[in-house]
N, C-alpha and C positions, 0 to 999 in steps of 0.2 A: 288585929292588922286592920287599919285603915283601911281601903280602898285604892287610895291613890298605892299605899305601901303593896298592894296584891298584887296591882300591874304592874309595879316595876318589879316585884318579884319573879311575877311572870315572865316579864321582856328577859330578865337575866337569864332563868334557868333555859328560856329560848333560844336563847342566846348560844350560851356552853353549850348545847345540846346539836346545833346546827356549826357549833365551828368545832368542835372535839376531833370529827373527821380529820380538817384541815388543819389542826394543827398535830395530831397524827402522824398522817404523808408526811409534813416536816420535819416530824422527830423520829422518822423510820428512816431515810436520809442522811440523815446524822447518825444515829442510832447504827447502823448498817455497816458504815465507816469500824464501828466500832467492835465488830463480828470476825474480823478477821484480822487475821496476820501477813504482810508483805513480804517476799524476798523480791530475789531477781536471781535469773538464774544465769549460765557463762555469758549468753548472748545479750544481759543485759534486759530482757525478758521481765516484767513484772510480772511475778509468784504469784494468786490470790489463794489463801490455806485457811479452810475456815478452821477457830481450836476445834478437835474432836471432843476434848474431856466435856463429860455432864454429871451429872450425881441423877441417876431412873429412877430414884424413893422422893424428890423433891420433882423431878420431872411428873411423875405421877399425881399427886396434888394437881399443878400448873395444867395437863392433860385434863383432867376431868372438869375441873372451873369453866377452861374456854375450847377444848379438841370437841370435848367429849356432846354435846350438842348438837354438832352437826354430824361428825364420825362414829361418836357411840363408845361407851363405856369402854369397851375391849376394846375399839379401831376398825372396824367391820364396815360400815359407815354408815351406820341406820341408827343415827342417835333422832333423837325427835324431829329434829332443823331437817331432816334431810327428806324429808318427805316432801317440802314446797321446793326441794332444789335440780335444778337441772341444769348441769348432771349430774349425778348421783358423789357425795363425797366417794375419795376413795377408800380402798381397805385398807388399811394400814396393817392388819394381821395379818398378810401375802405374803409370805415370806419369798417370794420368787422375784413379787416385781419390786420387795421395799429391799434387798440387797444387790439391788443394781443403781440403787439410787445412792449418790453421795453423801457425804454431813456436808459438803460446800451447794448440795441444791436441794434438800434438806430444808439448811438457811437458808437460804435463797425463798424459797417457795414459803416457809413461815415470817419471813420478816418483808416481804416483799408482794405476796399472794402469788396469788395462779396464775395468773397475769401474766406475770415477771418471766417465768418459764416457759410461754406458747400453750398453757394450761387453764382451766376454767379463769372465769374474774370473780369466781360463787366464794375461789377462795379467799379470806378476806386476808390481808397485809395484818401483821401481828403486831408489824417490829416498834409499829409508835407506843405501843400496850406493854408487851412483855419487853423485860431487859437480856439484855447479852448472854445471860446467866438462865434466866429460865429458859429461854429456846433452847441451850445446849444442854438442860434439864431434859426438857421434851423430844428429846433427839433422843438421848440416853434411855429413855424409860420406852420409843419408841423401840429401836433396838433391843431391847431385854427385854422385855414383857408380851409387849403385842408381834411382833412381826418375830422377836426370836432369832433375829441374823443381824448382819456385819454386810459391811457392804462386800461385792462382789469382784469390783470393778465393772468395766463394759463387757 
């Protein structure tokens, strides 16, 4: 490869790396709309409800590939990247805590990041990277295999 081609390739690669988070953010807003079903109550208020279905088997692969670095392979918040994070990632195996989180809340956190729900901005927004199905599958995996819990309401 010529020197000019090498420089152009390096410039192109750097541009892609720098623009990826921006495109992920833009896609996040678009994809978020696909994650929710809307309806109206008797007074006309819009009700937003996340789809609650997912495949925990598929979710396990997505979790291990994308979430385990911070949350750990068992979801205990002790992944290899957790050492560098302050605050530390949540322990998703804590059934008492996770059973108080609705699927809507979990979709929002995973899609838009921790800051979107008043939590740590260290929790990245995954909505531009993971599909709607991936997110729902991860939630199903967390519920079935990590916390072994369901949402119990407030």
